[in-house]
C-alpha positions as CSV (number, residue, x, y, z in Angstrom):
1,X,-0.7,5.2,38.9
2,X,-3.3,7.9,39.6
3,X,-6.3,8.1,37.6
4,X,-7.8,5.0,35.5
5,X,-6.1,2.8,32.9
6,X,-7.7,-0.5,32.3
7,X,-4.6,-3.3,31.3
8,X,-6.7,-6.5,31.5
9,X,-6.7,-8.6,28.4
10,X,-9.5,-10.8,28.9
11,X,-13.1,-9.6,27.3
12,X,-13.7,-7.9,24.0
13,X,-10.9,-5.9,22.8
14,X,-11.2,-3.5,19.7
15,X,-7.7,-3.4,18.4
16,X,-7.5,-0.7,16.0
17,X,-4.4,-0.7,13.4
18,X,-3.8,2.9,11.7
19,X,-3.0,3.2,8.3
20,X,-0.9,5.4,5.6
21,X,0.8,8.5,7.5
22,X,0.7,7.1,11.1
23,X,-2.6,8.2,12.6
24,X,-1.6,9.0,16.4
25,X,-2.8,6.6,19.1
26,X,-5.0,9.7,20.6
27,X,-6.7,10.1,17.1
28,X,-7.0,6.3,16.8
29,X,-8.5,6.1,20.1
30,X,-10.5,9.5,19.9
31,X,-9.0,10.0,23.4
32,X,-6.5,13.0,24.6
33,X,-4.5,10.7,26.8
34,X,-3.4,7.2,25.2
35,X,-0.7,5.4,27.3
36,X,1.6,2.7,26.2
37,X,0.8,-0.7,27.6
38,X,3.2,-3.2,25.6
39,X,5.9,-2.4,22.9
40,X,7.9,0.2,22.9
41,X,8.1,3.7,21.2
42,X,8.7,2.5,17.6
43,X,5.8,0.2,17.8
44,X,3.3,-0.1,20.8
45,X,-0.3,-1.0,22.0
46,X,-2.1,1.9,23.6
47,X,-5.1,2.6,25.8
48,X,-6.9,5.3,27.1
49,X,-5.9,6.8,30.3
50,X,-8.5,9.0,32.5
51,X,-7.0,11.3,34.9
52,X,-9.6,11.8,36.7
53,X,-10.6,8.4,37.7
54,X,-13.0,5.7,36.2
55,X,-15.3,7.1,33.9
56,X,-19.1,6.3,33.5
57,X,-19.7,6.5,29.8
58,X,-20.9,4.0,27.8
59,X,-17.8,3.1,25.5
60,X,-15.3,3.4,28.4
61,X,-13.0,0.3,29.0
62,X,-14.3,-2.1,31.9
63,X,-11.9,-4.5,33.0
64,X,-12.4,-8.1,32.2
65,X,-15.0,-7.2,29.9
66,X,-14.1,-4.7,27.1
67,X,-11.4,-2.4,25.9
68,X,-10.1,-0.1,23.1
69,X,-6.8,-0.3,22.1
70,X,-4.4,1.0,19.5
71,X,-1.5,-0.7,17.9
72,X,0.8,2.2,16.5
73,X,3.8,1.1,13.8
74,X,4.6,4.4,12.3
75,X,7.8,4.6,14.1
76,X,9.0,2.0,11.6
77,X,8.1,4.2,8.7
78,X,8.2,7.6,9.4
79,X,9.4,8.0,12.8
80,X,13.3,7.6,12.3
81,X,15.3,10.5,10.7
82,X,16.7,7.9,8.1
83,X,13.8,8.2,6.0
84,X,15.4,11.4,4.6
85,X,17.6,8.9,3.2
86,X,15.0,6.6,1.7
87,X,14.0,9.0,-0.6
88,X,17.1,7.8,-2.9
89,X,16.5,4.3,-2.3
90,X,13.2,4.3,-4.5
91,X,14.5,2.1,-7.3
92,X,15.2,-0.3,-4.9
93,X,12.0,-0.5,-3.3
94,X,10.5,-0.7,-6.6
95,X,12.6,-3.6,-7.6
96,X,11.1,-5.6,-4.5
97,X,7.4,-4.8,-5.5
98,X,8.1,-6.0,-9.1
99,X,9.0,-9.6,-7.5
100,X,5.5,-9.6,-5.6
101,X,3.5,-8.4,-8.8
102,X,5.0,-11.4,-10.9
103,X,2.1,-13.8,-11.8
104,X,2.0,-17.2,-10.2
105,X,-0.3,-19.6,-12.3
106,X,0.1,-23.7,-11.5
107,X,2.3,-25.3,-14.1
108,X,4.7,-21.8,-14.2
109,X,6.9,-23.0,-11.9
110,X,10.1,-23.3,-14.0
111,X,9.6,-19.9,-15.8
112,X,8.8,-18.2,-12.6
113,X,12.1,-19.2,-11.2
114,X,14.0,-18.2,-14.2
115,X,12.3,-14.6,-13.7
116,X,13.0,-14.5,-10.0
117,X,16.4,-15.2,-10.7
118,X,16.5,-12.6,-13.5
119,X,14.7,-9.8,-11.2
120,X,17.7,-10.5,-8.6
121,X,20.0,-10.0,-11.1
122,X,18.1,-6.3,-12.4
123,X,18.3,-5.6,-8.4
124,X,22.1,-5.8,-8.7
125,X,22.3,-3.9,-11.7
126,X,20.6,-1.0,-10.1
127,X,22.8,-1.0,-7.2
128,X,25.5,-0.8,-10.0
129,X,24.1,1.9,-11.8
130,X,23.6,4.1,-8.5
131,X,27.1,3.3,-7.3
132,X,28.4,3.7,-11.0
133,X,26.9,7.0,-11.0
134,X,28.5,8.5,-7.9
135,X,31.5,6.9,-9.0
136,X,31.6,8.4,-12.4
137,X,31.0,12.0,-10.8
138,X,33.7,11.3,-7.8
139,X,36.3,9.4,-9.7
140,X,35.6,10.8,-13.4
141,X,34.6,14.4,-13.2
142,X,36.7,15.3,-10.2
143,X,39.4,12.8,-9.7
144,X,40.6,12.4,-13.4
145,X,39.4,15.2,-15.1
146,X,38.5,18.3,-12.6
147,X,41.9,18.1,-10.7
148,X,43.9,17.0,-13.6
149,X,46.7,20.2,-14.0
150,X,45.5,22.8,-15.9
151,X,41.7,21.3,-15.9
152,X,38.5,23.2,-13.8
153,X,40.0,22.5,-10.4
154,X,43.5,24.0,-10.8
155,X,41.8,27.2,-11.3
156,X,42.0,29.6,-8.3
157,X,38.4,30.1,-8.4
158,X,37.8,26.3,-7.3
159,X,36.9,25.4,-4.0
160,X,40.1,24.6,-2.2
161,X,38.8,21.2,-0.6
162,X,39.5,19.8,-4.0
163,X,41.9,22.4,-5.4
164,X,44.7,21.0,-3.6
165,X,44.8,17.7,-5.5
166,X,45.2,19.5,-8.4
167,X,48.3,21.4,-7.0
168,X,49.8,18.5,-5.0
169,X,49.1,15.7,-7.7
170,X,48.4,17.0,-10.8
171,X,49.8,14.9,-13.0
172,X,49.7,11.5,-10.4
173,X,46.3,10.3,-11.7
174,X,46.1,7.5,-9.4
175,X,46.6,9.4,-6.3
176,X,43.6,11.5,-6.9
177,X,41.8,8.3,-8.0
178,X,42.6,7.0,-4.7
179,X,41.1,9.7,-2.9
180,X,38.1,10.4,-4.6
181,X,37.3,6.8,-5.1
182,X,36.2,7.5,-0.9
183,X,32.9,9.2,-1.7
184,X,31.4,6.5,-3.4
185,X,32.9,4.0,-0.9
186,X,31.5,6.1,2.0
187,X,28.1,5.8,0.2
188,X,28.4,2.0,0.1
189,X,29.2,1.9,3.8
190,X,26.3,4.0,4.6
191,X,23.8,1.7,2.7
192,X,25.8,-1.5,4.4
193,X,25.1,0.1,8.1
194,X,21.5,1.3,7.4
195,X,20.7,-2.0,5.9
196,X,22.1,-4.2,8.6
197,X,20.6,-1.9,11.5
198,X,17.4,-2.3,9.9
199,X,17.9,-6.1,9.2
200,X,18.7,-6.5,13.1
201,X,15.4,-4.5,13.8
202,X,13.0,-5.8,11.4
203,X,13.7,-9.0,9.8
204,X,15.4,-10.8,12.4
205,X,12.1,-10.2,14.3
206,X,10.8,-13.9,15.0
207,X,7.4,-15.0,14.2
208,X,5.4,-16.5,17.0
209,X,6.0,-20.7,17.4
210,X,3.3,-23.0,16.2
211,X,2.1,-21.1,13.3
212,X,-0.9,-21.9,10.9
213,X,-0.5,-22.1,7.0
214,X,-3.4,-22.4,4.8
215,X,-2.4,-24.3,2.0
216,X,-2.6,-22.7,-1.5
217,X,-2.8,-19.2,0.1
218,X,0.5,-17.2,-0.4
219,X,-0.2,-14.4,2.0
220,X,-0.9,-17.4,4.8
221,X,2.9,-18.7,4.6
222,X,4.7,-17.9,7.8
223,X,7.9,-17.7,5.5
224,X,6.8,-14.6,4.1
225,X,7.5,-12.7,7.2
226,X,11.0,-14.7,7.8
227,X,13.6,-12.9,6.1
228,X,16.9,-13.6,8.5
229,X,19.3,-15.1,6.4
230,X,18.0,-14.6,2.9
231,X,18.3,-10.9,3.2
232,X,22.1,-11.1,5.1
233,X,23.0,-13.0,1.9
234,X,21.6,-10.7,-0.7
235,X,23.4,-7.6,1.2
236,X,26.4,-9.3,1.1
237,X,26.3,-10.0,-2.7
238,X,25.0,-6.5,-3.2
239,X,27.9,-4.6,-1.3
240,X,30.6,-7.1,-2.8
241,X,29.2,-5.8,-6.4
242,X,29.6,-2.1,-5.1
243,X,32.9,-2.4,-4.0
244,X,34.0,-4.4,-7.2
245,X,32.4,-1.2,-9.4
246,X,34.6,1.3,-7.2
247,X,37.7,-0.8,-7.4
248,X,37.5,-1.0,-11.5
249,X,36.8,2.5,-11.9
250,X,40.3,3.2,-10.3
251,X,42.3,0.4,-11.7
252,X,41.2,0.5,-15.4
253,X,43.0,3.3,-16.5
254,X,46.2,1.8,-15.4
255,X,45.8,-1.6,-17.2
256,X,49.1,-1.0,-19.1
257,X,51.0,-1.6,-16.3
258,X,51.3,-5.2,-15.0
259,X,49.9,-4.4,-11.4
260,X,47.2,-2.1,-12.7
261,X,45.8,-5.0,-14.9
262,X,45.9,-7.7,-12.4
263,X,44.0,-5.5,-10.0
264,X,41.7,-4.5,-12.6
265,X,41.1,-8.3,-13.2
266,X,40.5,-9.0,-9.6
267,X,37.6,-6.3,-9.1
268,X,36.3,-7.7,-12.3
269,X,36.1,-11.2,-10.9
270,X,34.3,-9.8,-7.9
271,X,31.7,-8.3,-10.1
272,X,31.3,-11.5,-12.1
273,X,31.5,-13.7,-8.8
274,X,28.3,-11.4,-7.6
275,X,26.3,-11.9,-10.6
276,X,26.7,-15.8,-10.2
277,X,26.1,-15.9,-6.8
278,X,23.1,-13.4,-6.9
279,X,21.2,-15.6,-9.5
280,X,22.1,-19.0,-7.5
281,X,18.7,-20.4,-6.8
282,X,18.8,-20.4,-2.9
283,X,20.3,-17.2,-2.0
284,X,17.3,-15.9,-1.3
285,X,15.0,-18.9,-0.3
286,X,13.0,-18.6,2.5
287,X,11.8,-21.1,4.8
288,X,9.5,-21.5,7.4
289,X,10.6,-20.3,11.1
290,X,12.2,-23.3,12.4
291,X,12.6,-25.5,9.4
292,X,15.8,-26.5,7.7
293,X,17.2,-24.9,5.1
294,X,18.9,-26.9,2.8
295,X,22.4,-25.2,1.7
296,X,21.3,-22.0,3.2
297,X,24.6,-22.4,5.6
298,X,26.9,-22.8,3.1
299,X,25.4,-20.0,0.9
300,X,25.5,-18.1,3.8
301,X,29.3,-18.5,4.3
302,X,29.7,-17.9,0.4
303,X,28.0,-14.7,0.5
304,X,30.2,-13.6,3.7
305,X,33.6,-14.4,2.0
306,X,32.5,-12.9,-1.5
307,X,31.7,-9.6,0.7
308,X,35.0,-9.7,2.5
309,X,36.8,-10.4,-0.9
310,X,35.4,-7.6,-2.3
311,X,36.5,-5.2,0.4
312,X,40.0,-6.9,0.7
313,X,40.6,-6.3,-3.4
314,X,39.3,-2.8,-2.9
315,X,41.5,-1.7,-0.1
316,X,44.6,-3.3,-2.2
317,X,43.6,-1.4,-5.2
318,X,43.2,2.0,-3.1
319,X,46.5,1.2,-1.4
320,X,48.2,0.5,-4.8
321,X,46.7,3.8,-6.2
322,X,47.9,6.0,-3.6
323,X,51.2,4.8,-3.8
324,X,51.2,5.5,-7.7
325,X,50.3,3.3,-10.6
326,X,52.1,3.9,-13.7
327,X,50.8,3.3,-17.2
328,X,48.0,6.2,-17.3
329,X,46.3,7.0,-20.5
330,X,46.3,10.8,-21.4
331,X,42.3,10.8,-22.4
332,X,40.2,13.8,-21.5
333,X,37.4,11.1,-19.7
334,X,38.4,8.4,-17.3
335,X,39.4,5.4,-19.7
336,X,37.1,2.0,-18.7
337,X,37.5,-1.5,-19.7
338,X,33.7,-1.7,-21.0
339,X,32.0,-2.6,-17.7
340,X,29.4,0.0,-18.5
341,X,28.4,-1.2,-21.5
342,X,28.3,-5.2,-20.5
343,X,26.1,-3.7,-17.8
344,X,24.0,-1.8,-20.3
345,X,23.3,-4.9,-22.6
346,X,22.8,-7.1,-19.8
347,X,20.1,-4.8,-18.8
348,X,18.4,-4.7,-22.1
349,X,18.5,-8.4,-22.1
350,X,17.0,-8.7,-18.9
351,X,14.3,-6.3,-20.1
352,X,13.3,-8.6,-23.2
353,X,13.7,-11.9,-21.0
354,X,11.6,-10.5,-18.2
355,X,8.7,-9.3,-20.3
356,X,8.6,-12.4,-22.5
357,X,8.5,-14.5,-19.4
358,X,5.9,-12.3,-17.5
359,X,3.6,-12.2,-20.5
360,X,4.0,-15.9,-20.8
361,X,3.0,-16.2,-16.9
362,X,0.2,-13.6,-17.2
363,X,-1.6,-15.6,-20.2
364,X,-1.7,-18.9,-17.9
365,X,-3.0,-16.8,-15.4
366,X,-6.1,-15.3,-16.5
367,X,-8.5,-16.6,-13.5
368,X,-7.0,-14.2,-10.7
369,X,-9.8,-11.4,-11.0
370,X,-8.7,-8.1,-12.4
371,X,-5.1,-7.4,-12.8
372,X,-3.4,-4.0,-13.3
373,X,-1.7,-3.7,-16.7
374,X,-2.8,-7.0,-18.0
375,X,-0.7,-9.2,-15.4
376,X,2.5,-7.2,-17.0
377,X,2.7,-4.9,-13.5
378,X,5.9,-6.5,-12.8
379,X,7.8,-5.6,-16.0
380,X,6.6,-1.9,-15.7
381,X,7.6,-1.5,-11.9
382,X,11.3,-2.8,-13.1
383,X,11.4,-0.4,-15.8
384,X,9.9,2.5,-13.5
385,X,12.8,1.7,-11.3
386,X,15.4,1.5,-13.8
387,X,14.2,4.9,-14.9
388,X,14.3,6.3,-11.6
389,X,17.9,4.9,-11.0
390,X,19.2,6.5,-14.0
391,X,17.4,9.6,-13.4
392,X,19.1,9.7,-10.1
393,X,22.6,9.0,-11.3
394,X,22.3,11.5,-14.1
395,X,21.2,13.8,-11.7
396,X,24.5,13.2,-9.4
397,X,26.6,13.4,-12.8
398,X,24.9,16.8,-14.2
399,X,25.1,18.2,-10.7
400,X,28.6,17.7,-9.9
401,X,29.8,18.8,-13.8
402,X,27.9,22.0,-13.2
403,X,29.1,22.7,-9.5
404,X,32.8,22.0,-10.7
405,X,33.0,23.2,-14.6
406,X,30.6,23.0,-17.3
407,X,29.1,20.0,-18.8
408,X,30.3,19.0,-22.1
409,X,30.0,16.6,-25.0
410,X,33.1,14.2,-25.5
411,X,32.8,15.4,-29.2
412,X,32.6,19.1,-28.4
413,X,36.2,20.7,-29.7
414,X,38.3,23.6,-28.8
415,X,40.1,24.1,-25.3
416,X,39.4,22.0,-22.5
417,X,39.0,24.6,-20.2
418,X,36.6,24.6,-17.5
419,X,34.8,21.6,-19.6
420,X,33.8,18.5,-17.6
421,X,32.9,15.8,-20.1
422,X,30.3,13.2,-20.3
423,X,29.2,10.6,-22.5
424,X,27.0,11.2,-25.3
425,X,24.1,8.4,-24.1
426,X,24.2,10.5,-20.9
427,X,23.1,13.5,-23.3
428,X,20.9,11.6,-25.2
429,X,19.3,10.1,-21.8
430,X,18.9,13.7,-20.9
431,X,17.0,14.6,-23.9
432,X,14.5,12.2,-23.0
433,X,12.9,14.4,-19.8
434,X,11.3,17.1,-22.0
435,X,9.6,14.4,-23.8
436,X,8.5,12.5,-20.8
437,X,6.9,16.0,-19.3
438,X,5.1,16.4,-22.4
439,X,3.7,12.7,-21.6
440,X,2.9,13.8,-17.9
441,X,0.7,16.5,-19.8
442,X,-1.0,14.3,-22.2
443,X,-1.6,12.0,-19.1
444,X,-2.8,15.0,-17.1
445,X,-5.5,15.8,-20.3
446,X,-6.7,12.0,-20.5
447,X,-7.5,12.1,-16.7
448,X,-9.1,15.7,-16.7
449,X,-11.3,14.2,-19.3
450,X,-11.9,11.1,-17.7
451,X,-12.7,12.8,-14.4
452,X,-15.4,15.1,-16.3
453,X,-17.1,12.4,-18.3
454,X,-17.5,10.1,-15.1
455,X,-19.0,13.1,-13.0
456,X,-21.5,13.6,-15.9
457,X,-22.5,10.0,-15.7
458,X,-22.9,10.3,-11.6
459,X,-24.6,13.5,-11.5
460,X,-28.2,12.3,-12.2
461,X,-27.9,9.5,-9.8
462,X,-27.0,11.7,-7.0
463,X,-29.8,14.3,-7.5
464,X,-32.3,12.3,-5.4
465,X,-29.9,12.1,-2.8
466,X,-27.8,15.7,-2.9
467,X,-30.3,17.8,-4.7
468,X,-28.5,20.9,-5.8
469,X,-25.3,19.5,-4.7
470,X,-25.4,16.9,-7.1
471,X,-22.5,17.8,-9.2
472,X,-20.1,18.8,-6.6
473,X,-20.7,15.3,-5.2
474,X,-20.3,13.6,-8.6
475,X,-17.0,15.7,-8.8
476,X,-15.4,14.4,-5.6
477,X,-16.1,11.2,-6.3
478,X,-15.4,11.1,-10.2
479,X,-11.6,12.2,-8.6
480,X,-11.5,9.7,-6.3
481,X,-12.2,7.4,-8.9
482,X,-9.2,8.2,-10.9
483,X,-6.9,6.0,-8.5
484,X,-8.5,3.0,-10.7
485,X,-6.8,4.2,-13.9
486,X,-3.1,4.5,-12.2
487,X,-2.3,1.1,-14.5
488,X,-3.6,3.2,-17.6
489,X,-1.2,6.3,-16.3
490,X,1.9,3.9,-15.5
491,X,1.3,1.9,-19.1
492,X,1.2,5.3,-21.0
493,X,4.1,7.0,-19.6
494,X,6.2,3.5,-20.0
495,X,5.3,3.6,-23.5
496,X,5.8,7.2,-24.1
497,X,9.7,6.5,-22.3
498,X,10.2,3.6,-24.4
499,X,9.4,5.1,-27.7
500,X,11.5,8.3,-26.9
501,X,14.3,5.6,-26.0
502,X,13.8,3.8,-29.0
503,X,14.3,6.8,-31.3
504,X,17.2,8.3,-29.2
505,X,19.5,5.1,-29.9
506,X,18.4,5.3,-33.3
507,X,20.0,8.8,-33.2
508,X,23.0,7.9,-31.5
509,X,24.0,4.5,-33.1
510,X,23.7,5.7,-36.5
511,X,24.9,9.5,-35.5
512,X,21.4,11.1,-37.2
513,X,21.8,14.2,-34.8
514,X,24.3,15.6,-32.4
515,X,22.9,15.7,-28.9
516,X,24.4,19.4,-28.1
517,X,23.2,20.9,-31.3
518,X,19.9,22.0,-32.7
519,X,16.5,20.6,-31.2
520,X,18.4,18.1,-29.7
521,X,20.8,19.6,-27.9
522,X,18.2,22.2,-26.3
523,X,16.1,18.7,-25.1
524,X,19.4,17.7,-23.7
525,X,20.4,20.8,-22.0
526,X,16.6,21.5,-20.4
527,X,16.8,17.3,-19.2
528,X,20.5,17.8,-17.6
529,X,19.4,20.8,-15.6
530,X,16.0,19.2,-14.8
531,X,17.8,15.9,-13.6
532,X,20.2,18.0,-11.7
533,X,17.3,20.1,-9.9
534,X,15.5,16.9,-9.3
535,X,18.3,15.5,-7.3
536,X,19.0,19.1,-5.5
537,X,15.5,19.1,-4.7
538,X,15.3,15.3,-3.0
539,X,18.2,16.4,-1.0
540,X,16.6,19.6,0.2
541,X,13.4,17.6,0.7
542,X,15.4,14.9,2.7
543,X,17.1,17.5,4.8
544,X,14.1,19.2,6.0
545,X,12.5,15.7,6.7
546,X,15.4,14.9,8.8
547,X,14.6,17.8,11.5
548,X,10.4,18.1,10.8
549,X,8.5,15.1,11.9
550,X,5.7,16.1,10.2
551,X,7.1,16.3,6.8
552,X,8.5,12.7,7.7
553,X,4.9,11.5,8.3
554,X,4.0,12.6,5.0
555,X,6.8,11.1,3.3
556,X,6.4,8.0,5.1
557,X,3.2,7.4,3.2
558,X,5.2,6.2,0.4
559,X,6.9,3.7,2.2
560,X,4.0,2.6,4.3
561,X,3.0,1.2,0.8
562,X,5.7,0.3,-0.9
563,X,7.9,-1.6,2.0
564,X,4.6,-3.3,3.3
565,X,6.5,-6.3,0.9
566,X,9.8,-8.0,2.6
567,X,13.4,-7.2,0.9
568,X,12.9,-10.0,-1.6
569,X,15.5,-9.1,-4.3
570,X,17.0,-6.1,-3.1
571,X,18.7,-6.0,0.3
572,X,19.5,-2.4,0.4
573,X,15.8,-0.7,-0.1
574,X,13.8,0.5,2.9
575,X,13.1,-2.0,5.1
576,X,9.9,-4.3,5.3
577,X,8.0,-3.1,8.4
578,X,5.6,-6.0,8.2
579,X,8.1,-8.7,9.4
580,X,8.1,-7.0,12.4
581,X,4.7,-5.8,12.8
582,X,2.4,-8.9,11.7
583,X,4.3,-11.3,14.3
584,X,3.9,-8.4,16.8
585,X,-0.2,-8.5,15.8
586,X,0.1,-12.1,16.3
587,X,1.5,-12.4,19.6
588,X,-0.8,-9.5,21.0
589,X,-3.7,-11.3,19.1
590,X,-3.1,-14.6,20.9
591,X,-2.8,-12.6,24.3
592,X,-6.1,-11.2,23.8
593,X,-8.0,-14.1,22.6
594,X,-6.8,-17.0,25.1
595,X,-10.5,-18.3,26.1
596,X,-13.5,-19.0,24.4
597,X,-15.0,-16.2,26.2
598,X,-12.7,-13.6,24.8
599,X,-13.2,-11.8,21.5
600,X,-10.4,-9.5,19.5
601,X,-12.2,-7.1,16.9
602,X,-9.6,-6.4,14.6
603,X,-10.1,-2.8,13.1
604,X,-7.9,-1.9,10.3
605,X,-7.7,1.5,8.4
606,X,-6.2,2.0,4.9
607,X,-2.8,0.3,5.0
608,X,-3.8,-1.2,8.2
609,X,-6.6,-3.2,6.7
610,X,-4.1,-4.9,4.7
611,X,-2.1,-5.7,7.6
612,X,-5.1,-7.0,9.7
613,X,-5.9,-9.5,6.7
614,X,-2.6,-10.9,6.9
615,X,-2.6,-11.4,10.4
616,X,-5.9,-13.2,10.2
617,X,-4.3,-15.7,7.8
618,X,-1.5,-16.3,10.0
619,X,-3.7,-17.3,12.9
620,X,-4.5,-20.9,14.0
621,X,-8.1,-22.0,13.8
622,X,-8.8,-21.8,17.6
623,X,-7.5,-18.0,17.5
624,X,-9.5,-17.1,14.3
625,X,-12.8,-18.2,15.9
626,X,-12.3,-15.1,18.6
627,X,-11.4,-13.0,16.2
628,X,-13.5,-10.4,13.9
629,X,-12.1,-8.2,11.3
630,X,-13.6,-4.8,10.4
631,X,-11.6,-2.8,7.9
632,X,-12.2,0.6,6.2
633,X,-10.9,2.7,3.6
634,X,-9.3,-0.5,2.3
635,X,-7.2,-0.7,-0.5
636,X,-7.4,-4.5,-0.6
637,X,-9.0,-4.9,-4.0
638,X,-8.6,-1.8,-5.6
639,X,-4.9,-1.7,-5.6
640,X,-3.7,-4.8,-3.7
641,X,-5.7,-7.7,-5.8
642,X,-5.4,-5.8,-9.2
643,X,-1.2,-5.3,-8.9
644,X,-0.6,-8.2,-6.6
645,X,-3.1,-10.9,-7.7
646,X,-0.9,-13.7,-6.6
647,X,-1.0,-12.8,-2.8
648,X,-4.4,-10.8,-2.5
649,X,-6.3,-12.1,-5.2
650,X,-9.7,-13.9,-5.0
651,X,-8.3,-17.0,-3.4
652,X,-6.6,-14.8,-0.6
653,X,-9.5,-12.3,0.0
654,X,-11.9,-15.2,-0.3
655,X,-9.8,-17.4,2.8
656,X,-10.0,-14.2,4.9
657,X,-13.8,-14.0,4.4
658,X,-13.8,-17.9,5.4
659,X,-11.6,-17.2,8.3
660,X,-13.6,-14.6,10.3
661,X,-16.7,-12.7,10.4
662,X,-15.9,-9.3,8.1
663,X,-17.3,-6.1,7.3
664,X,-15.2,-3.4,4.9
665,X,-16.8,0.3,5.0
666,X,-15.9,2.3,1.8
667,X,-17.0,5.6,0.1
668,X,-16.9,6.5,-3.7
669,X,-15.0,9.8,-2.2
670,X,-12.1,7.8,-0.9
671,X,-9.3,7.5,-3.5
672,X,-7.4,4.7,-1.8
673,X,-10.1,2.5,0.1
674,X,-13.0,0.6,-1.9
675,X,-14.9,-2.5,-1.7
676,X,-12.8,-5.9,-1.4
677,X,-15.1,-8.7,-2.8
678,X,-16.9,-6.6,-5.3
679,X,-18.5,-2.7,-6.0
680,X,-21.9,-2.5,-4.3
681,X,-24.2,-0.3,-6.2
682,X,-25.3,3.4,-3.9
683,X,-28.1,3.6,-5.9
684,X,-29.4,0.1,-5.6
685,X,-31.2,-2.0,-2.8
686,X,-29.2,-2.0,0.6
687,X,-26.8,-4.4,1.2
688,X,-28.0,-7.7,3.0
689,X,-26.7,-8.8,6.6
690,X,-24.5,-11.3,5.0
691,X,-22.6,-8.9,2.7
692,X,-19.0,-7.7,3.4
693,X,-18.8,-4.5,1.7
694,X,-20.9,-1.8,3.1
695,X,-21.2,1.5,1.2
696,X,-20.9,4.9,3.6
697,X,-22.2,8.0,2.2
698,X,-19.9,10.6,1.8
699,X,-20.4,13.7,2.4
700,X,-23.2,12.9,4.4
701,X,-26.5,13.5,2.8
702,X,-27.6,17.3,4.0
703,X,-31.4,17.9,5.1
704,X,-33.1,20.2,2.4
705,X,-31.9,23.8,2.5
706,X,-28.7,22.7,4.4
707,X,-25.2,23.3,3.4
708,X,-23.2,20.1,2.2
709,X,-21.4,18.7,4.9
710,X,-17.6,18.1,4.8
711,X,-16.0,15.7,2.6
712,X,-14.0,13.2,4.5
713,X,-12.5,11.4,1.7
714,X,-10.1,8.9,3.4
715,X,-10.3,9.9,6.8
716,X,-12.4,9.6,10.0
717,X,-14.2,6.2,9.4
718,X,-14.0,5.2,13.1
719,X,-16.2,8.0,13.8
720,X,-18.9,7.8,11.2
721,X,-22.1,6.2,12.3
722,X,-21.9,2.9,10.0
723,X,-18.8,2.0,11.9
724,X,-20.3,1.5,15.4
725,X,-23.1,-0.5,13.4
726,X,-20.6,-2.7,11.9
727,X,-19.1,-3.0,15.3
728,X,-22.3,-4.0,17.1
729,X,-23.2,-6.6,14.2
730,X,-19.7,-8.2,14.3
731,X,-19.6,-8.7,18.2
732,X,-22.6,-10.5,17.6
733,X,-21.3,-12.6,14.5
734,X,-21.1,-16.4,14.4
735,X,-18.0,-17.6,12.2
736,X,-18.9,-18.7,9.0
737,X,-16.7,-21.3,7.9
738,X,-13.4,-22.5,7.8
């Protein structure tokens, strides 16, 4: 190749790892010609290429002496077009986050294991919630109601691709149900295909052999990034559960006949078996790479058999329905067997149990530093997951009813006509939407007042540094500081939602109000349109993201944060990129730091700092002695230690500090990054040379009379003067300990 490209691996290597939104390799290297030297187009290591030949600049790569390298992993979260589908999987991702938020005090293992089983069951019910919503929309609203003789889809104005069922089988319910059941089945198949493909790409990436584990530090366990078999087992159980839901919806209206009853019971058995399998202690157990997994092979075969049984029972159900099942009732809505009520009651029980258990663990785990929501973040995350899942599901149902007819309450009198009926609890849930919007307004006012108060507090201290610009800078810093109130915002919104849920439950159970009349009816109507609009907006956003790489990068920020964690409870969530990134970085660091004369300076920005810290704890002592760590814009303490204290609490961050020489750059204008071991006062004495956290002024302090420089917020740490100084100090640092 013409030009100059240093591919040597000895000497000092500055290895840069980007954060959220996937900074391109050229920007990371501050060079117009990055070239892939290892990896592939999805994840890869890049170096600078000079087309004109070897340069003479001071920071140029020198073979065998110094190199600058960038690791790009954004292809896992914002490069593929399937990210458009991931928008609909947010509830599943939140369920996985909840698992890692659980407190882990000493002596609380039995309670924690019971909570982990409850979380796996909760995640399974989330799958049931979304699949049931699609099934109700397709099988009930279209198959049972709309295409029946004389109903909305029988009119000449109905779309031809559904009207044919009304014309051909207007009085034959089971055949219409068999056809419309193919829609939720297609959704399950897509989830299975995407889940399997990403499992093969990510979870099956092998951890490097001869790993090292620091006792007592969860983040240092190699098994954390080894999810091959557990994810496959969980995926099989969830798919079986989803198939059972579809089959039960098709068979339930025909239980008056012998065959219909047998099919309904068979599908119900699949559902119950999936519930029992998902709470089994070993179904999601992870073991170290190469270690024995007692009972794992048996569990894998059981889960695979359950998945096959679910598919077989559904196939028989659909064939029987297509042939014609007798004994259908004449109800206006799809008859059921109470499975939805059972799931609802089970969900409420799990919510109560997880609250009690998480509160007990949090009380015993008070020595882990700052904790979001008093240690109850796991419980709150589950509630948000359930809320988002229900919003998506109800959005599907309201949109379907609005598209094919007119949504109506089952208690509405008069002729049926174009009306498609939705259960009263659905309307009451829709009535909660305006209440939550009002809650958002209240939260906005609280945050606005908090920003104003914090800016007023900061302004006097900034005047000696920024002069007439002090109020503007104080406003920037106060705005960035609102991130620290994320837990309060989540708690307030959840509280408003729970209060509203309790209120409408009382209204519904005691028939105090009707969800279609008066103020409650107005709220329900507004909520129904809002949820339908929410669903349509997500679909349009996903469609645009499918063809717009820039938008995919923006949306990818959400997945950069939420999919850092492995799929521990929900296997159909967006895939965990770290199960591929961490092994690749470990292997690369080992290659770049083979000899005592070699040195790797691992530089992580934003989410890259979280990845870098995780990699450091996986290195053996010999390799750590040749590694230095430089983090900037890091959410390690601000977000991860607060919401995931068991993994990023004082013990883990202290282990990183003891393992390698470490500097962390932060700005008070940064809404994401911050100090990692304790806030440094920018108005006090300068940091000592032994400090980890180094404060950076942003915006830069202007000279008297000059305009205020541009605020960099969360970006551009690599180009700040403090970065070069920290780099210089780290290259001459000696290992401080362990």
